[in-house]
Backbone as CSV, one residue per row, in Angstrom:
resi,resn,N_x,N_y,N_z,CA_x,CA_y,CA_z,C_x,C_y,C_z
1,MET,12.286,-5.739,7.568,11.509,-5.726,8.805,10.483,-6.849,8.725
2,ALA,10.718,-7.899,9.422,9.934,-9.107,9.224,8.595,-9.032,9.934
3,LYS,7.803,-10.045,9.736,6.413,-10.027,10.157,6.228,-10.560,11.566
4,GLY,5.124,-10.117,12.202,4.690,-10.654,13.470,3.206,-10.953,13.382
5,ILE,2.522,-10.967,14.498,1.106,-11.337,14.496,0.236,-10.108,14.760
6,ILE,-0.867,-10.026,14.044,-1.862,-8.983,14.254,-3.200,-9.676,14.483
7,THR,-3.982,-9.185,15.424,-5.226,-9.876,15.745,-6.414,-8.939,15.629
8,GLY,-7.581,-9.545,15.369,-8.826,-8.814,15.409,-9.048,-7.858,14.259
9,THR,-8.557,-8.140,13.055,-8.726,-7.219,11.950,-9.285,-7.914,10.735
10,ARG,-10.023,-7.140,9.924,-10.495,-7.599,8.637,-10.435,-6.432,7.682
11,GLY,-10.300,-6.719,6.378,-10.150,-5.634,5.435,-11.013,-5.787,4.211
12,LYS,-11.420,-4.688,3.624,-12.096,-4.697,2.344,-11.907,-3.345,1.683
13,ARG,-12.070,-3.329,0.363,-12.067,-2.085,-0.366,-13.352,-2.018,-1.164
14,LEU,-14.132,-0.963,-0.975,-15.332,-0.759,-1.752,-14.965,0.064,-2.980
15,ILE,-15.948,0.522,-3.734,-15.646,1.324,-4.913,-14.831,2.535,-4.488
16,GLY,-13.641,2.645,-5.083,-12.777,3.763,-4.746,-12.211,3.673,-3.349
17,GLY,-12.159,2.500,-2.772,-11.818,2.379,-1.365,-10.468,2.911,-0.982
18,ALA,-9.478,2.882,-1.874,-8.153,3.380,-1.509,-8.214,4.847,-1.164
19,LEU,-9.134,5.565,-1.791,-9.314,6.976,-1.503,-10.765,7.208,-1.115
20,PHE,-11.241,6.428,-0.131,-12.655,6.417,0.209,-13.138,7.780,0.658
21,PHE,-12.232,8.594,1.182,-12.621,9.895,1.704,-13.085,10.833,0.604
22,MET,-12.818,10.496,-0.663,-13.170,11.387,-1.757,-14.539,11.103,-2.334
23,LEU,-15.075,9.953,-2.080,-16.295,9.539,-2.752,-17.431,9.557,-1.751
24,GLY,-18.291,10.565,-1.881,-19.288,10.848,-0.862,-20.058,9.625,-0.397
25,GLY,-19.963,9.332,0.880,-20.726,8.245,1.470,-20.106,6.878,1.323
26,THR,-19.061,6.746,0.507,-18.431,5.443,0.311,-17.201,5.347,1.190
27,THR,-17.135,4.326,2.010,-16.001,4.190,2.917,-15.422,2.800,2.844
28,ALA,-14.131,2.724,3.102,-13.477,1.423,3.238,-13.407,1.088,4.717
29,ALA,-13.577,-0.166,5.040,-13.531,-0.566,6.444,-12.128,-0.377,6.983
30,ALA,-12.021,0.261,8.139,-10.721,0.426,8.776,-10.235,-0.921,9.276
31,LEU,-8.931,-1.089,9.244,-8.326,-2.328,9.708,-7.516,-2.000,10.948
32,SER,-7.985,-2.436,12.084,-7.304,-2.099,13.316,-7.337,-3.284,14.251
33,GLY,-6.542,-3.193,15.319,-6.561,-4.285,16.268,-5.310,-4.269,17.121
34,VAL,-5.232,-5.155,18.068,-4.068,-5.271,18.922,-3.064,-6.185,18.239
35,ARG,-1.863,-5.696,18.036,-0.878,-6.452,17.279,0.282,-6.849,18.187
36,GLN,0.649,-8.098,18.142,1.740,-8.615,18.952,2.795,-9.225,18.048
37,PRO,3.982,-8.599,17.919,5.005,-9.157,17.041,5.534,-10.487,17.557
38,GLN,5.784,-11.403,16.625,6.406,-12.673,16.965,7.654,-12.844,16.108
39,GLN,8.147,-14.044,16.003,9.353,-14.290,15.256,9.111,-14.113,13.761
40,PRO,10.154,-13.705,13.011,10.001,-13.573,11.564,9.592,-14.893,10.928
41,SER,8.833,-14.790,9.826,8.456,-15.975,9.088,8.784,-15.791,7.618
42,VAL,8.882,-16.871,6.897,9.329,-16.841,5.510,8.247,-16.255,4.619
43,VAL,8.658,-15.427,3.654,7.724,-14.868,2.690,7.173,-15.983,1.813
44,ILE,5.854,-16.009,1.620,5.204,-16.991,0.762,4.504,-16.256,-0.361
45,ALA,4.746,-16.662,-1.603,4.150,-15.991,-2.754,2.714,-16.449,-2.932
46,ARG,1.791,-15.747,-2.295,0.386,-16.100,-2.406,-0.413,-14.801,-2.471
47,ALA,-0.944,-14.494,-3.634,-1.723,-13.280,-3.801,-2.676,-13.479,-4.952
48,ALA,-3.796,-12.787,-4.900,-4.778,-12.879,-5.964,-4.996,-11.499,-6.557
49,GLU,-4.857,-11.393,-7.880,-5.106,-10.121,-8.539,-6.593,-10.018,-8.851
50,ILE,-7.188,-8.893,-8.440,-8.604,-8.662,-8.664,-8.832,-8.303,-10.124
51,PRO,-9.747,-8.982,-10.848,-9.977,-8.665,-12.256,-10.619,-7.297,-12.431
52,ALA,-10.395,-6.697,-13.596,-10.923,-5.363,-13.874,-12.415,-5.437,-14.181
53,PRO,-13.226,-4.602,-13.526,-14.654,-4.563,-13.847,-14.903,-3.663,-15.044
54,ALA,-16.125,-3.680,-15.539,-16.507,-2.732,-16.577,-16.468,-1.332,-15.986
55,GLY,-15.953,-0.364,-16.770,-15.791,0.975,-16.235,-14.768,0.956,-15.132
56,ASP,-13.513,0.685,-15.499,-12.507,0.348,-14.497,-11.816,1.553,-13.876
57,ARG,-12.276,2.780,-14.161,-11.711,3.966,-13.527,-12.807,4.892,-13.043
58,ILE,-12.523,5.581,-11.952,-13.453,6.544,-11.380,-12.802,7.921,-11.452
59,GLN,-13.493,8.851,-12.080,-13.016,10.227,-12.184,-13.318,10.960,-10.885
60,LEU,-12.341,11.684,-10.361,-12.539,12.406,-9.115,-13.005,13.828,-9.397
61,THR,-13.869,14.336,-8.549,-14.403,15.674,-8.728,-13.488,16.708,-8.075
62,PRO,-13.516,17.948,-8.563,-12.725,19.006,-7.919,-13.060,19.182,-6.444
63,ALA,-14.329,19.026,-6.093,-14.731,19.194,-4.692,-14.100,18.128,-3.798
64,SER,-14.092,16.876,-4.265,-13.510,15.812,-3.448,-12.004,15.983,-3.324
65,LEU,-11.354,16.474,-4.370,-9.923,16.734,-4.298,-9.610,17.844,-3.301
66,ARG,-10.405,18.903,-3.324,-10.188,20.001,-2.376,-10.339,19.509,-0.944
67,GLN,-11.338,18.655,-0.716,-11.547,18.123,0.627,-10.364,17.266,1.066
68,ALA,-9.875,16.449,0.155,-8.742,15.583,0.485,-7.498,16.396,0.810
69,TYR,-7.243,17.443,0.015,-6.105,18.322,0.292,-6.255,18.980,1.661
70,SER,-7.437,19.508,1.936,-7.638,20.241,3.190,-7.513,19.335,4.403
71,ASN,-7.823,18.061,4.242,-7.708,17.097,5.344,-6.328,16.460,5.443
72,GLY,-5.418,16.849,4.547,-4.064,16.302,4.581,-3.966,14.865,4.124
73,LEU,-4.945,14.417,3.334,-4.980,13.019,2.924,-4.253,12.770,1.606
74,ILE,-4.003,13.814,0.844,-3.161,13.739,-0.341,-2.323,15.001,-0.395
75,ASP,-1.227,14.941,-1.136,-0.419,16.146,-1.320,-0.044,16.349,-2.791
76,GLN,-0.674,15.556,-3.667,-0.464,15.698,-5.094,-1.792,15.491,-5.806
77,PRO,-1.973,16.108,-6.964,-3.258,15.978,-7.664,-3.498,14.561,-8.161
78,ILE,-4.763,14.156,-8.135,-5.183,12.842,-8.607,-6.311,13.039,-9.612
79,LYS,-6.249,12.321,-10.717,-7.264,12.436,-11.765,-8.275,11.298,-11.691
80,THR,-7.782,10.052,-11.608,-8.677,8.900,-11.539,-8.127,7.884,-10.555
81,ILE,-9.048,7.060,-10.041,-8.653,5.909,-9.226,-9.280,4.664,-9.824
82,LEU,-8.727,3.525,-9.494,-9.240,2.263,-10.004,-10.587,1.935,-9.369
83,ASN,-11.478,1.403,-10.165,-12.769,0.941,-9.668,-12.593,-0.493,-9.177
84,VAL,-12.656,-0.668,-7.877,-12.500,-1.999,-7.281,-13.752,-2.274,-6.461
85,PRO,-14.842,-2.697,-7.108,-16.108,-2.838,-6.402,-16.191,-4.037,-5.474
86,ALA,-15.353,-5.046,-5.708,-15.401,-6.240,-4.859,-14.553,-6.042,-3.611
87,LYS,-14.863,-6.811,-2.584,-14.054,-6.777,-1.377,-12.647,-7.255,-1.686
88,MET,-11.660,-6.567,-1.126,-10.273,-7.020,-1.214,-9.898,-7.671,0.107
89,GLN,-9.453,-8.900,0.041,-9.032,-9.637,1.215,-7.509,-9.567,1.334
90,TYR,-7.008,-10.036,2.449,-5.561,-10.076,2.629,-4.922,-10.893,1.504
91,GLY,-3.908,-10.321,0.873,-3.226,-10.962,-0.247,-3.738,-10.516,-1.602
92,ASP,-4.874,-9.793,-1.640,-5.430,-9.342,-2.909,-4.788,-8.026,-3.355
93,PHE,-4.805,-7.816,-4.661,-4.354,-6.537,-5.201,-4.974,-6.342,-6.570
94,ARG,-4.841,-5.143,-7.077,-5.288,-4.803,-8.426,-4.206,-3.961,-9.081
95,TRP,-3.888,-4.262,-10.337,-2.903,-3.469,-11.091,-3.435,-3.286,-12.502
96,ASP,-3.524,-2.033,-12.951,-3.982,-1.748,-14.300,-3.423,-0.399,-14.734
97,ASP,-2.374,-0.449,-15.541,-1.786,0.792,-16.061,-2.044,0.967,-17.550
98,GLN,-2.985,0.187,-18.073,-3.292,0.277,-19.495,-3.836,1.660,-19.833
99,GLY,-3.226,2.297,-20.832,-3.672,3.601,-21.291,-3.226,4.766,-20.435
100,VAL,-2.508,4.492,-19.349,-2.033,5.573,-18.476,-0.721,6.113,-19.041
101,PRO,-0.625,7.415,-19.279,0.594,7.970,-19.881,1.773,7.944,-18.913
102,ASN,2.952,8.111,-19.450,4.134,8.277,-18.607,4.005,9.564,-17.807
103,GLY,4.601,9.581,-16.653,4.543,10.767,-15.808,5.090,10.459,-14.431
104,PRO,5.068,11.447,-13.546,5.589,11.240,-12.189,4.842,10.117,-11.471
105,THR,5.598,9.313,-10.735,5.032,8.210,-9.953,5.163,8.524,-8.473
106,TRP,4.102,8.270,-7.725,4.183,8.398,-6.275,3.281,7.353,-5.635
107,ILE,3.509,7.121,-4.357,2.829,6.053,-3.633,2.153,6.648,-2.405
108,ARG,0.939,6.193,-2.156,0.181,6.629,-0.975,-0.140,5.404,-0.129
109,VAL,0.156,5.484,1.157,-0.101,4.387,2.092,-1.028,4.896,3.186
110,ASP,-2.178,4.262,3.320,-3.145,4.605,4.354,-3.121,3.488,5.392
111,LEU,-2.501,3.762,6.527,-2.356,2.732,7.551,-3.699,2.369,8.175
112,LYS,-4.578,3.345,8.338,-5.870,3.076,8.967,-6.708,2.128,8.118
113,SER,-6.737,2.374,6.806,-7.505,1.509,5.912,-6.697,0.301,5.451
114,GLN,-5.407,0.286,5.740,-4.503,-0.797,5.391,-4.469,-1.018,3.877
115,VAL,-4.312,0.087,3.149,-4.303,0.052,1.690,-3.157,0.909,1.159
116,LEU,-2.467,0.393,0.155,-1.446,1.143,-0.580,-1.965,1.402,-1.984
117,SER,-1.712,2.608,-2.496,-2.048,2.956,-3.872,-0.821,3.549,-4.546
118,VAL,-0.636,3.223,-5.807,0.464,3.799,-6.587,-0.147,4.568,-7.755
119,PHE,0.387,5.769,-7.987,-0.138,6.662,-9.009,0.939,6.993,-10.036
120,ARG,0.503,7.134,-11.283,1.383,7.617,-12.345,0.623,8.658,-13.148
121,ALA,1.256,9.808,-13.328,0.643,10.911,-14.066,-0.743,11.250,-13.529
122,GLY,-0.932,11.098,-12.227,-2.197,11.440,-11.596,-3.242,10.348,-11.607
123,HIS,-2.933,9.186,-12.160,-3.889,8.086,-12.249,-3.424,6.924,-11.365
124,GLU,-4.350,6.364,-10.594,-4.014,5.188,-9.801,-3.815,3.999,-10.733
125,ILE,-2.665,3.340,-10.632,-2.384,2.182,-11.478,-2.313,0.883,-10.687
126,GLY,-2.262,0.976,-9.361,-2.214,-0.236,-8.558,-2.678,0.022,-7.141
127,THR,-3.264,-0.993,-6.522,-3.685,-0.894,-5.130,-3.629,-2.281,-4.499
128,ALA,-3.308,-2.327,-3.218,-3.172,-3.610,-2.522,-3.458,-3.434,-1.044
129,VAL,-3.939,-4.500,-0.423,-4.037,-4.570,1.034,-2.645,-4.818,1.586
130,ILE,-2.307,-4.140,2.671,-0.948,-4.181,3.192,-0.896,-4.735,4.616
131,LEU,0.323,-5.014,5.056,0.656,-5.169,6.463,1.431,-3.929,6.890
132,TYR,1.377,-3.620,8.193,2.157,-2.486,8.700,2.639,-2.804,10.107
133,GLY,3.309,-1.849,10.740,4.023,-2.125,11.970,3.158,-2.419,13.168
134,ALA,3.622,-3.332,13.987,2.978,-3.632,15.264,3.116,-2.433,16.192
135,ASP,2.316,-2.419,17.264,2.308,-1.276,18.177,3.690,-0.978,18.750
136,SER,4.478,-1.993,18.990,5.799,-1.789,19.581,6.824,-1.280,18.574
137,VAL,6.536,-1.447,17.287,7.433,-0.972,16.224,6.577,-0.348,15.116
138,PRO,5.967,0.798,15.393,4.993,1.364,14.457,5.641,1.847,13.159
139,THR,4.862,1.792,12.102,5.286,2.351,10.831,5.227,3.875,10.924
140,PRO,6.294,4.577,10.550,6.276,6.045,10.633,5.348,6.653,9.593
141,THR,4.812,7.811,9.912,3.995,8.553,8.957,4.769,9.761,8.456
142,GLY,4.336,10.284,7.307,5.020,11.430,6.713,5.295,11.186,5.246
143,LYS,6.144,12.011,4.679,6.498,11.906,3.268,7.960,11.491,3.161
144,PHE,8.215,10.422,2.413,9.550,9.848,2.324,9.941,9.620,0.860
145,PRO,11.156,9.975,0.491,11.631,9.593,-0.845,12.123,8.154,-0.825
146,ILE,12.004,7.463,-1.925,12.609,6.134,-2.039,14.123,6.318,-2.103
147,LEU,14.822,5.761,-1.121,16.269,5.935,-1.013,17.046,4.903,-1.816
148,ALA,16.487,3.707,-1.944,17.198,2.634,-2.644,16.205,1.563,-3.055
149,LYS,16.557,0.834,-4.121,15.790,-0.328,-4.582,16.700,-1.556,-4.471
150,LEU,16.216,-2.584,-3.776,17.017,-3.784,-3.519,16.148,-5.002,-3.829
151,LYS,16.357,-5.603,-4.975,15.458,-6.658,-5.440,15.500,-7.901,-4.566
152,ASP,16.671,-8.304,-4.132,16.815,-9.557,-3.370,17.375,-9.289,-1.984
153,HIS,16.842,-8.299,-1.311,17.359,-7.887,-0.010,16.971,-8.888,1.084
154,ARG,17.820,-8.954,2.102,17.524,-9.762,3.289,17.814,-8.928,4.524
155,SER,16.905,-8.937,5.483,17.073,-8.154,6.698,18.218,-8.698,7.538
156,ALA,19.191,-7.837,7.833,20.292,-8.238,8.707,19.824,-8.292,10.161
157,THR,18.835,-7.473,10.502,18.345,-7.415,11.886,17.524,-8.646,12.244
158,TYR,16.650,-9.068,11.323,15.725,-10.165,11.610,16.037,-11.436,10.826
159,ASP,17.084,-11.399,10.013,17.477,-12.550,9.186,16.270,-13.100,8.425
160,ALA,15.597,-12.212,7.705,14.384,-12.586,6.973,14.439,-11.977,5.577
161,PRO,13.894,-12.671,4.582,13.895,-12.138,3.222,12.975,-10.932,3.091
162,MET,13.404,-9.950,2.313,12.617,-8.748,2.021,12.685,-8.478,0.515
163,PRO,12.082,-9.344,-0.297,12.175,-9.168,-1.752,11.560,-7.847,-2.214
164,TYR,12.108,-7.315,-3.291,11.584,-6.101,-3.928,11.498,-4.934,-2.941
165,THR,12.565,-4.730,-2.209,12.602,-3.673,-1.203,12.705,-2.292,-1.842
166,LEU,11.846,-1.392,-1.370,11.958,0.039,-1.635,12.247,0.698,-0.292
167,ARG,13.486,1.074,-0.051,13.878,1.603,1.261,13.451,3.060,1.387
168,LEU,12.844,3.384,2.542,12.310,4.722,2.764,13.080,5.520,3.811
169,THR,13.705,4.849,4.761,14.418,5.550,5.831,15.803,4.953,6.025
170,ALA,16.678,5.734,6.657,18.052,5.279,6.882,18.105,4.091,7.826
171,ASP,17.111,3.958,8.720,17.131,2.831,9.667,16.394,1.605,9.135
172,GLY,16.008,1.618,7.844,15.553,0.384,7.216,14.077,0.222,6.962
173,VAL,13.249,1.191,7.353,11.821,1.071,7.051,11.642,1.068,5.535
174,SER,10.907,0.087,5.034,10.804,-0.135,3.597,9.414,-0.631,3.229
175,ILE,9.122,-0.558,1.937,8.030,-1.314,1.340,8.660,-2.555,0.734
176,HIS,8.092,-3.731,1.002,8.678,-4.949,0.435,7.641,-6.060,0.370
177,ALA,7.962,-7.105,-0.352,7.068,-8.255,-0.483,6.939,-8.989,0.841
178,SER,5.719,-9.378,1.147,5.427,-10.095,2.383,4.319,-11.107,2.137
179,ASP,4.158,-11.982,3.084,3.017,-12.895,3.098,1.869,-12.145,3.765
180,VAL,1.047,-11.486,2.966,0.000,-10.615,3.501,-1.216,-11.471,3.841
181,ARG,-1.375,-11.713,5.116,-2.491,-12.541,5.563,-3.028,-12.003,6.880
182,TRP,-4.272,-12.395,7.188,-4.894,-11.999,8.452,-4.040,-12.478,9.621
183,GLY,-3.868,-11.573,10.601,-3.146,-11.943,11.797,-1.683,-11.568,11.802
184,TYR,-1.179,-10.974,10.695,0.235,-10.635,10.610,0.448,-9.124,10.669
185,ALA,1.598,-8.723,11.187,2.039,-7.333,11.183,3.518,-7.326,10.803
186,THR,4.151,-6.160,10.841,5.576,-6.064,10.521,6.319,-5.411,11.678
187,HIS,7.625,-5.316,11.528,8.448,-4.575,12.485,8.664,-3.150,11.994
188,GLY,7.643,-2.556,11.419,7.706,-1.159,10.981,7.620,-0.965,9.490
189,CYS,7.905,-2.000,8.719,7.848,-1.891,7.265,6.406,-1.978,6.761
190,ILE,6.260,-1.784,5.470,4.978,-1.940,4.787,5.087,-3.167,3.895
191,GLY,4.306,-4.182,4.207,4.344,-5.433,3.456,3.244,-5.477,2.416
192,VAL,3.588,-5.878,1.198,2.620,-6.003,0.111,2.747,-7.388,-0.512
193,PRO,1.704,-7.872,-1.198,1.786,-9.195,-1.831,2.960,-9.286,-2.800
194,VAL,3.525,-10.468,-2.939,4.756,-10.646,-3.708,4.587,-10.217,-5.166
195,ALA,3.507,-10.668,-5.808,3.312,-10.317,-7.214,3.118,-8.814,-7.389
196,PHE,2.416,-8.195,-6.450,2.242,-6.741,-6.489,3.570,-6.042,-6.260
197,ALA,4.366,-6.552,-5.326,5.663,-5.951,-5.023,6.566,-5.925,-6.253
198,ALA,6.516,-6.991,-7.058,7.335,-7.032,-8.267,6.921,-5.938,-9.251
199,LYS,5.617,-5.724,-9.402,5.120,-4.675,-10.293,5.484,-3.294,-9.755
200,LEU,5.323,-3.109,-8.454,5.654,-1.834,-7.839,7.140,-1.534,-7.957
201,PHE,7.966,-2.547,-7.755,9.418,-2.384,-7.855,9.804,-1.915,-9.257
202,SER,9.139,-2.469,-10.256,9.427,-2.081,-11.643,8.952,-0.663,-11.943
203,ALA,7.826,-0.266,-11.346,7.233,1.036,-11.665,7.888,2.193,-10.926
204,ALA,8.412,1.933,-9.741,8.941,3.001,-8.897,10.428,3.224,-9.164
205,SER,10.871,4.438,-8.866,12.275,4.811,-9.053,12.815,5.448,-7.785
206,VAL,14.116,5.385,-7.618,14.758,6.097,-6.512,14.423,7.582,-6.648
207,GLY,14.000,8.180,-5.533,13.605,9.578,-5.538,12.104,9.788,-5.581
208,ASP,11.341,8.783,-6.046,9.886,8.900,-6.002,9.422,9.020,-4.551
209,HIS,8.332,9.743,-4.338,7.887,10.006,-2.980,6.786,9.033,-2.536
210,VAL,6.811,8.728,-1.253,5.819,7.877,-0.606,5.182,8.673,0.516
211,LEU,3.869,8.838,0.455,3.127,9.521,1.507,2.459,8.463,2.382
212,ILE,2.770,8.482,3.682,2.178,7.536,4.630,1.329,8.317,5.614
213,ILE,0.031,7.968,5.666,-0.874,8.628,6.594,-1.504,7.587,7.505
214,SER,-2.075,8.056,8.614,-2.716,7.128,9.550,-4.148,7.545,9.790
């Protein structure tokens, strides 16, 4: 699902921004705007990995977890999230799985905050600013299993590259590498920076669940 144009949006992640609803008073700026799809464009490998700060994990409290569950913002337990105190711009991501044990992997996508997080054994190991569907081709919400992994996939509908595809629906909605920049949207897919997509592709397995909320 190739990219189009999105206008009037800016993004950042504050401390714990991927799960801002859990950290009292700390919020991530919502990314919204009027999006107009245009012709597909070629994926460009341009992304910056955010360096790890001192104290690179934030422990979540039982109270914040209960609130998140009750609001439908998570459906699986979370132990820690990455500390990302700097603003994340389009194309930025953070990945740190050092010391995280093996365990179930799942992915959370927050369309309103325009952030994807990947968890293993209850710990956030990666987060990135994303692209999502234009108004005419919105990204679906709900819980989806990864149906297939396609490393060098190309969209037959839009004749556009979709590297590191994690397919979520039978009609082709996927997470895949994109040129994540201001002003762009997708035709329903979730676009992530290329370097992040490669890490996510390696970490995720067919059958892992993806929760998409708005």
